[in-house]
C-alpha positions in Angstrom: 2.0 89.7 -7.0 2.2 86.0 -6.3 -0.6 84.1 -7.6 -2.8 82.3 -5.1 -3.0 78.7 -5.3 -6.9 77.5 -5.4 -7.0 73.7 -4.4 -9.7 71.5 -6.1 -11.2 71.0 -2.7 -11.4 75.0 -1.9 -13.4 75.1 -4.6 -16.1 72.6 -3.6 -19.8 73.8 -3.0 -20.8 74.6 0.8 -22.8 71.6 0.9 -20.3 69.4 -0.7 -17.9 70.3 2.1 -20.9 69.6 4.7 -21.4 66.3 3.2 -17.6 65.2 3.1 -17.3 66.4 6.5 -20.5 64.2 7.9 -19.5 61.4 6.1 -16.0 61.1 7.2 -17.4 61.4 11.0 -20.4 58.8 10.7 -18.4 56.4 8.6 -16.8 54.3 11.5 -19.5 54.5 13.4 -21.9 53.2 10.7 -19.4 50.6 9.8 -19.1 49.5 13.3 -22.6 49.3 13.7 -23.5 47.4 10.8 -20.3 44.8 11.1 -21.9 44.2 14.5 -23.4 40.6 16.2 -26.2 42.8 17.8 -27.0 44.7 14.4 -27.4 41.2 12.8 -29.4 40.1 15.3 -32.0 43.0 15.4 -32.1 42.6 11.7 -33.1 39.0 12.0 -35.5 39.9 14.6 -37.1 42.5 12.7 -37.6 40.4 9.4 -39.0 37.7 11.7 -41.6 40.0 13.3 -42.2 41.6 9.8 -43.0 38.2 8.3 -45.0 37.4 11.4 -47.2 40.8 10.8 -47.6 40.2 6.9 -49.0 36.3 7.5 -51.1 37.7 10.7 -52.7 40.5 8.3 -53.3 38.1 5.3 -54.8 35.5 7.1 -56.6 38.0 9.1 -57.9 40.0 6.0 -58.8 36.2 4.2 -61.2 35.7 7.0 -63.0 38.8 6.9 -63.7 38.6 3.0 -64.8 35.0 3.6 -67.0 36.1 6.0 -68.4 38.5 3.6 -68.5 35.4 0.9 -65.9 37.5 -1.0 -62.6 35.6 -2.7 -59.7 36.5 -1.3 -56.1 36.7 -2.9 -55.2 33.1 -2.6 -58.6 32.3 -3.6 -57.8 34.4 -7.1 -54.5 32.7 -7.3 -56.3 29.2 -7.1 -58.9 30.0 -9.4 -56.4 31.3 -11.9 -54.2 28.5 -11.8 -57.1 25.6 -12.5 -58.2 27.7 -15.4 -54.5 28.0 -16.8 -54.7 24.0 -16.2 -58.1 23.9 -18.3 -56.9 26.3 -21.1 -53.8 23.8 -21.5 -56.3 20.4 -21.6 -58.5 22.0 -24.1 -55.9 22.9 -26.2 -54.6 19.6 -26.1 -58.1 18.1 -26.7 -58.4 20.1 -29.7 -55.3 19.3 -30.8 -55.9 15.6 -30.5 -59.2 16.3 -32.0 -58.1 17.8 -34.8 -55.5 14.8 -35.7 -58.3 12.4 -35.2 -60.5 14.3 -38.1 -57.5 14.4 -40.3 -56.6 10.8 -40.1 
C-alpha cells in the first residue's frame, strides 16, 4: 500500500484555514484602502474632529464645574504646579536658613 503524504497545510485546523483564506482575500483590498489619499484625508478629518470634540467637552465640563464653584481639572493642575513651586522655595529657604545658622 502506498502511504498517503499529508502536507503541513492539510493538517491545519479548520479555523486557521478559514483565517488564511480570509487574509488572502482581504489583504490586497486593505492595502489599497490604507494607502489611498482618500483614506488619509478621512483619517485627518476624523482626528481633527475628535480633537475639536475633546476641546468642546473639556470647556463645557469646566464651565459647568465653575458654575457650581467646583475646581476643574485645569484648576487642580495649576494648583498642584503652584504647590510644587512653593515646596521648592521652602526647601531652598530651609537650606539657606540652615547655612546661616552654621556660619
